[in-house]
N, C-alpha and C positions, 0 to 999 in steps of 0.2 A: 717593086722589088720584092721579090719573093725569096725569102731566106730559107731554103730547104736543107740547111745543114742539120745533120743528125746530132742530137744532144747526147752526150755520153751518159750512160746509165751505170751507176755505182751499185754493185750488189755485194752485201756482206763486208762492207768496208768499215773498219773500226776507226774512230777518230784517234788521231795521234795525241798522246799526252806527254807533257814534259816530265822530267824525272821528279819534280817537286809535287806533281799532282797525282802520283800513282797510289798513295795510301799511307798508312802509318809505318814508320820505321821501327826497327826492333828497340831502339833506345826509347822512343816515345811510349811504346807499349810497356817497357820495363819501368819507366818513371810512373806511369799511371798505376801499375800494379803495386809499386812501392808506396804510393800515396794511399791506395786502397788498404794496404796492409797496416799502415800507421793508424788510419781511421778505425779499422776493425779492432786493433789492440786497445786503443783509447776507449772505444765503446765497451769492450769487454771489462776493462778495469773499472769504468764508471758503474757498470751494472753489478760488479762484484762488491764494490764499496757500498752501493745502495743496499744490497742484500745483507751485508754485514751489519750495517746500521739498523736495519729493520730487526735483525735478530737481537742486537744489544737492547733496543727499546722494548722488545717483547719480554726479554729476561728482566729488565728493570721494572716493568709494569707488573709482571707476575710476582716479583720479589716484594713489591709494595703491597700487593694483596696478602701475601704471606705475613708480612709485618703487621698489617692491620688486623688480620685474624688472630695473631699472637697477642696483640694488645687487647682485643675483644675478649679472648679467653681469660686473660689476667683480670679484667674487670668483672666478667660474669662470675668467675669462680672466687672472686674476692681474694685473690692470692696476694699475700704480703711477702715480697721478696726481701730477704735479709743478706743475701750474697749474690755475686754474679753467677750466671748459669749459662750453659751451652747445651743445646739439644739439636738432634737431627730429626727432621720430619720429611714425609713425602706428601707434597701438596701441589696442586696445579699440574700434575703429571710429571713432576721432577722431584729430586731430593734436594733439600735445603738445610743449611746450618744456620740456626738462630742463636745469636749471642745476646743475652740480656745483661746489661751493665747497670748496677744500682748506684745512684748518686744521692747526695744529701738534698733534702727538700727544705722548705721554709721553716717547717716545724717538725718535731719528731713523728707526727702523725702523717706526714706527707713525704713521699720519696719520688725522686725523678728517676725514670727508667729509660735507658736507651736500648732499643731493639734493632740490632743490625742483622741483615740477612745476606747470605752468600750462597750461590748455587754450588752443589756438589757434582763434579763431573769426573768420571772414572775413579770414584772413591776419594777424591781430593777436593777439599773446600777451596774454592777460588776466592778472588778478592770480593769484598763487600760491595754489593751493587745498590743497596738501598738501606736506609736506616730512618727510624722515627723516634721521637722523644714523647714521653707521656708522664703525667703525674699520677701516682697511685695514692690513695688515702686508706688509712687503716681504720676500719669502722669500729674496731674494738678499743681504740685509743681516742681520747677526746682531742679534737683539733683545737689548739689554743688560739686565743685572739691576739692580735697584734696590738701592743700598747704603744700608741703613737707619742705619748708624753715622755716616756723614758727610753724608748727604743728596745724594750725587752718584751718577751712573750709572757702572757699570763693565762693560766688554765681556767680562771674564772673571772668574773667581772666584765665590765664593758670596755671597749676600745677607747683609749685616751684617758682613762680614769685610773689614778693610782690608788690602790687600797690603803 
């Protein structure tokens, strides 16, 4: 049995697709774009917050250097502060306002000084970003010794001994 039937030849015949297999719908594309937009906005905000925090940390670090330099100047020049003072300096590539507040120390020969540093931006001092405390001693005045027996200070004698 010889089957000499000719087999049909299909040329350039495209397979038929159902309506669900034809590709993305407009709504699917719009939902994907909306999700992409939300992710892009979130990434932009995160990077902006990161850059802002880096700038704040840089300003605080530079302000700490300025405060340390002001404290070193007071010690090197043996400056004895009698009143609060405010000065403007240019250091670390910026303008800074330094406020030195004098407090009472343990003895008259010692004073506590608070050095507060604020950046100056557009001619206006901003909020204080760093401050340090230090104790200054007056080399011209004798530092008294603490009398542990009576709780008073004495300019001479030994600690704990009442004259």
